[in-house]
C-alpha distance (Angstrom), angle and dihedral (degrees) to the residues before:
residue distance angle dihedral
F1 . . .
G2 3.79 . .
R3 3.80 95.2 .
G4 3.76 136.6 49.0
L5 3.79 131.7 -116.2
V6 3.81 84.3 -107.6
S7 3.80 113.9 53.0
T8 3.82 92.9 -153.5
P9 3.83 104.1 57.4
N10 3.81 91.8 167.6
D11 3.79 92.9 56.3
F12 3.80 120.2 46.0
G13 3.82 91.2 159.8
T14 3.78 132.6 94.4
Q15 3.82 92.1 -69.5
G16 3.81 93.1 55.7
Q17 3.77 129.6 84.9
P18 3.82 121.1 -94.2
P19 3.83 119.7 -114.6
T20 3.79 115.2 -85.0
H21 3.82 91.8 -139.8
P22 3.84 108.9 29.9
A23 3.81 93.6 169.3
L24 3.81 91.0 53.1
L25 3.80 90.2 47.3
D26 3.81 90.4 53.2
W27 3.80 91.2 48.8
L28 3.82 92.3 49.6
A29 3.81 90.1 49.5
T30 3.80 89.7 51.6
E31 3.81 90.5 48.4
L32 3.80 90.7 50.7
I33 3.80 90.5 54.7
R34 3.80 92.5 43.6
K35 3.81 90.7 52.0
K36 3.82 90.2 53.7
W37 3.81 94.7 -103.5
S38 3.80 93.0 -61.5
I39 3.82 109.6 159.3
K40 3.81 89.9 -169.2
A41 3.80 91.1 55.9
L42 3.80 90.2 49.8
H43 3.80 90.4 49.9
R44 3.79 89.3 51.6
T45 3.80 91.1 52.2
I46 3.80 91.6 51.7
L47 3.81 95.2 44.2
L48 3.80 92.3 50.1
S49 3.80 93.5 49.1
A50 3.80 119.2 115.0
T51 3.81 91.1 -122.8
Y52 3.81 93.7 55.3
Q53 3.81 90.8 49.4
T54 3.81 93.6 48.8
A55 3.79 114.1 107.3
A56 3.79 118.4 -104.0
A57 3.79 115.7 -87.1
D58 3.79 137.4 -178.3
G59 3.77 125.3 -122.7
P60 3.80 134.9 38.1
A61 3.82 92.5 -27.2
Q62 3.80 88.6 78.9
K63 3.81 94.3 53.8
L64 3.80 92.3 46.7
Y65 3.83 94.0 45.0
G66 3.80 90.3 -114.7
A67 3.79 90.3 132.5
F68 3.77 138.4 13.2
T69 3.80 116.6 -81.7
P70 3.84 114.4 -134.5
R71 3.78 110.9 -114.1
R72 3.78 137.5 177.4
L73 3.77 120.6 -113.0
S74 3.77 111.9 -96.3
A75 3.79 118.3 -117.4
E76 3.81 91.0 -101.7
E77 3.81 92.9 47.3
L78 3.79 91.1 49.4
R79 3.80 93.3 51.9
D80 3.81 93.3 46.0
T81 3.81 92.1 47.4
L82 3.80 92.4 51.3
L83 3.80 90.8 49.9
T84 3.81 90.4 47.9
L85 3.80 94.1 51.6
S86 3.80 91.8 49.0
G87 3.80 91.5 48.5
S88 3.81 91.5 -120.4
L89 3.80 101.3 111.2
D90 3.80 112.7 119.6
L91 3.81 109.7 -155.4
A92 3.80 94.1 -169.3
M93 3.80 121.5 103.3
P94 3.83 109.5 -101.0
E95 3.77 126.0 -133.3
G96 3.78 122.7 -107.5
H97 3.79 120.1 -76.6
P98 3.82 116.1 -101.9
F99 3.76 115.8 -104.6
P100 3.83 110.8 -109.3
K101 3.78 117.1 -102.3
G102 3.78 94.6 -137.8
R103 3.79 124.8 91.7
G104 3.76 136.6 -167.7
F105 3.79 98.8 53.3
S106 3.80 113.6 -175.9
Q107 3.79 142.2 161.5
H108 3.79 90.4 -78.1
N109 3.80 94.2 39.0
P110 3.82 104.3 37.6
F111 3.76 125.4 178.8
R112 3.77 108.8 -100.1
A113 3.77 123.2 170.8
N114 3.77 130.3 156.1
Y115 3.78 111.1 -165.1
E116 3.79 107.2 -164.9
H117 3.79 120.1 -156.7
T118 3.79 139.5 147.6
H119 3.80 97.2 -121.3
R120 3.78 121.2 114.2
S121 3.79 116.3 -66.8
V122 3.79 91.9 -113.2
Y123 3.82 85.6 75.4
L124 3.82 95.6 53.6
M125 3.78 114.1 121.9
V126 3.79 112.0 -114.4
Q127 3.80 121.3 -148.1
R128 3.76 119.7 -167.5
I129 3.79 94.1 -149.1
Q130 3.79 97.4 45.1
R131 3.79 123.7 37.2
R132 3.77 119.9 -159.3
P133 3.83 109.7 -102.9
L134 3.82 93.1 -125.1
M135 3.81 92.5 49.7
A136 3.79 93.0 46.9
L137 3.80 93.6 45.8
F138 3.80 95.4 51.0
D139 3.81 97.1 42.5
G140 3.78 100.7 -95.7
A141 3.80 116.2 175.9
D142 3.80 116.1 -76.3
P143 3.84 106.1 -119.8
N144 3.80 90.6 -154.5
A145 3.80 94.0 65.9
S146 3.77 142.4 33.0
T147 3.80 106.2 -89.9
G148 3.77 109.3 -163.3
Q149 3.78 92.1 164.1
R150 3.78 126.0 13.7
R151 3.76 119.9 -127.7
L152 3.79 118.5 -119.4
S153 3.79 118.8 -135.8
N154 3.78 133.0 179.2
V155 3.79 110.1 -161.0
P156 3.84 134.6 156.8
T157 3.81 92.8 -113.6
Q158 3.81 89.1 67.4
A159 3.81 90.2 60.1
L160 3.81 90.4 45.3
Y161 3.81 88.7 55.1
F162 3.81 89.7 68.2
L163 3.80 90.7 51.5
N164 3.78 103.7 42.8
N165 3.80 113.6 16.4
E166 3.81 115.2 114.8
F167 3.81 94.2 -144.4
L168 3.80 90.8 51.8
H169 3.82 91.2 48.7
T170 3.80 90.7 51.3
Q171 3.80 93.8 50.2
A172 3.81 92.4 44.3
A173 3.81 89.5 52.8
G174 3.80 89.8 50.9
F175 3.80 90.4 48.3
A176 3.81 90.2 50.8
K177 3.79 91.0 48.8
S178 3.81 90.9 54.4
L179 3.81 89.8 56.8
A180 3.80 91.4 61.4
T181 3.81 90.1 83.1
K182 3.81 89.9 72.3
P183 3.83 117.0 92.5
D184 3.81 101.6 -125.6
R185 3.79 144.4 9.6
D186 3.80 97.4 -94.1
A187 3.80 92.1 49.2
R188 3.81 90.0 52.1
I189 3.80 92.0 50.2
Q190 3.79 92.0 49.5
H191 3.80 92.0 46.6
A192 3.81 91.5 50.8
H193 3.81 92.0 51.0
T194 3.79 91.7 47.7
R195 3.80 93.1 51.4
A196 3.82 98.3 40.5
L197 3.82 101.3 34.2
S198 3.83 102.4 20.1
R199 3.80 92.0 -124.0
P200 3.82 138.4 77.5
A201 3.78 121.4 -96.9
T202 3.80 117.9 -94.9
P203 3.84 119.4 -123.1
S204 3.82 91.0 -102.2
E205 3.82 92.2 48.9
L206 3.78 89.7 48.6
A207 3.81 90.7 51.9
N208 3.82 92.4 46.8
A209 3.81 91.3 50.0
R210 3.80 91.7 50.6
E211 3.81 90.7 49.7
F212 3.81 92.0 48.3
L213 3.80 94.0 48.9
T214 3.81 93.1 45.8
A215 3.80 92.4 51.2
Y216 3.81 93.5 44.3
T217 3.80 95.7 48.5
A218 3.80 88.9 54.7
A219 3.81 88.9 67.8
A220 3.82 102.2 26.9
D221 3.78 140.6 21.8
E222 3.79 121.0 -78.5
T223 3.81 94.7 -107.7
K224 3.80 92.1 59.8
A225 3.79 90.2 44.6
W226 3.79 92.7 56.8
A227 3.81 91.7 45.5
A228 3.81 90.3 51.6
W229 3.80 91.8 48.8
C230 3.80 90.3 49.7
R231 3.81 89.0 54.0
V232 3.80 88.9 53.9
L233 3.80 90.8 50.7
L234 3.80 92.8 47.1
G235 3.79 90.5 49.3
S236 3.79 93.5 57.9
N237 3.79 121.9 111.2
E238 3.78 90.5 -125.1
F239 3.79 90.5 61.6
L240 3.78 94.1 44.9
F241 3.81 97.3 46.5
V242 3.80 129.3 61.3
E243 3.79 116.0 -142.1
């Protein structure tokens, strides 16, 4: 839901805030015990609840958990979604990272390694001294501190990520390539909307996509045009936010 029943997750003591729904908290604790301490089972219970499945709404319903609160994809969710759309996500468990060959790391010669792979983001190696650019940009947890609740920022560099980042370009190209299995342009547009936004394109969106692709193909080949249009779709607020 984007926030906990206690608004101060790093302080459950006398200086912290009390739970907003103590009866619900007691029931969830009882359910956790009844389900043999399975966090996955508790997640399933929450995700299948009527409240979680209710559409987002403004007003007091959000504060009282009467409706879902819109939230942005986390850094890990964003990376995994991009890999899924491009068809590159590897659901298998990866092997351990190789130990670096170098020795004698110091303040002026720190250990820095960035092991790229297409497995889920939960398997990304985390370094305390060097955060991954994607994780840092989209408010990933700071490994140097206890992060009970992540901050939420909205800065121009996040929009620029969808225009210039190499990883994003690669996944958008893979997404565009997967659309080639559809018979015609309109079918590809509709399929892209369904996969990225979980809904079909509206008539105006369909017309705008046609206009974009026609103009782009006049100056570049069709493959690049589709990749560019996919970047536009992936850069939309509707893709980035869950409602």
